[in-house]
N, C-alpha and C positions, 0 to 999 in steps of 0.2 A: 477653273474648268469652263468649258464651252457649253452653251445650250445645245440641246438636241431636239429633234422633232417631238412635239407635245410636252417637252420639259424645258422650262425656262429658268435660268439662274438669276436670282435677285441678290445683288451685293451693293446696295447703295449706302454711302456713308451717312446720309441724312435721315435714314429711317432705322427703326429698331429691328426690323425683320431682315434676316439674311438666310437664304436657303433656296429651295427649288419649288417651282409651281408646276403641277401637272394640270394640263388643260386638254380635254379631248371632246370633240363635237361629233355627234352622229345623228343624222336625220332630224335636225332641228333641236336636239337636246345637248347641252353642254355640261360636262362634268369637270369640276375644278377642286383641287386639294393642294394645300401648301405643306411643305416638308421643311421645317426649321432646322438649321444647323445645330442650334442650342438644344432642341428636344432630342435629336437623333445622335448627338455626340460628335458632330463634325460634318464637313462638306461632303466627304466621300460616303459616309454612312447615310446621310440624308438622300444623296443621289441613289444609293443602292435601294433604299426603301421606296423612293419615288418610282424607280425603274421597275421594281417588283410589282408595285400597285398598278402601274401602267400596263404591264404584261397581263396581269389577271383581269383588268378591266377590258382590255382588247379581246381576250378570249371569251369573256362573258358576252360582250356585245356581238361578236362574230357568230356565236352559237344561238343567239336569241332570235325569236321570230318577230316579225313586224305586223302591226295592225294598221291597215290603211296607209302603208308606207312609213309609219313611225314606230318607234320603240313602244312596247307595251308598258303599262304602268308597273307591272310586276318586275319587268327587267330594269326599269328605272329605279325602283325601290331596292332591288338587289345590288345594283351598281352603287347607289348612295350608301348602302350598308357596308359594302366592301371598302369604299373609300373612308368611311368613318372608322372602320376597324384598323385601317393601315396606319 
């Protein structure tokens, strides 16, 4: 499968990890989470989980308010909690 915006596919033969990496940056803050094929039961299921988490994260960040042009600490904590639960 091909990588998409904010979702990158990792399939290197020399590493133990194969799966998807979600990476999203907003106003100087970067959110990253890895979705392993092994944990989610295959490439497509890992992609589905990563895509769902990306959608939720984008919704959260769009609705959030900014303090001095940056995300508030509350928003950052909510986003990290969301990614941890995914």
